[in-house]
Structure formats: structure tokens, C-alpha cells
C-alpha positions in Angstrom: -117.4 -46.5 93.2 -114.1 -47.1 91.4 -115.6 -50.0 89.5 -118.5 -47.8 88.4 -116.0 -45.3 87.0 -114.2 -48.0 85.0 -117.6 -49.1 83.6 -118.6 -45.6 82.6 -115.4 -44.9 80.7 -116.1 -47.4 77.8 -119.8 -46.4 77.9 -118.9 -42.7 77.4 -116.4 -43.6 74.7 -119.0 -45.7 72.8 -121.6 -42.8 73.0 -118.9 -40.3 71.9 -117.9 -42.6 69.0 -121.6 -43.0 68.0 -122.1 -39.2 68.0 -118.9 -38.6 66.1 -119.8 -41.2 63.5 -123.2 -39.8 62.9 -121.8 -36.3 62.6 -119.0 -37.4 60.3 -121.5 -39.3 58.0 -124.0 -36.4 57.7 -121.8 -34.4 55.3 -120.9 -37.4 53.1 -122.5 -37.1 49.7 -123.3 -40.3 47.9 -121.5 -40.5 44.7 -122.3 -43.3 42.3 -119.9 -45.4 40.4 -120.4 -43.3 37.2 -117.0 -41.5 37.1 -115.1 -44.7 38.0 -116.9 -46.8 35.4 -116.4 -44.1 32.7 -112.7 -44.1 33.4 -112.6 -47.9 33.2 -114.4 -47.8 29.9 -111.9 -45.4 28.5 -109.1 -47.5 29.7 -110.6 -50.6 28.1 -111.1 -48.8 24.8 -107.4 -47.7 24.8 -106.2 -51.2 25.5 -108.3 -52.7 22.7 -106.9 -50.4 20.1 -104.7 -52.2 17.6 -101.0 -51.5 17.9 -99.5 -49.6 15.0 -95.9 -49.7 13.9 -93.3 -52.5 14.1 
């Protein structure tokens, strides 16, 4: 009986992790790469500007 209890502990942990993972992922909204790519484009434009002054 003790061996069965030791086998049930990881099984219950795996089931709990699966349930938590599905619950945690349900509220995640997919966000594209749009904002990151826009920021990178602005950064590149700023770096390509010619230097003025000395």
C-alpha cells in the first residue's frame, strides 16, 4: 500500500500541473510582434541618421 501511495504522488502532481498549465494559459492573449518590430524600426532609423556637429 505504501508503494501505491508513492506512485500516486507524482501522478497527482502531474495532473495538477496539467490543470494549472491549462488554466494559466487560458487568459493569455496572443500579441504579435508588431510593437517590438515597430520599436526596432525606430531604433534603426535613429542609428542611421547622420551625426551632426564635430
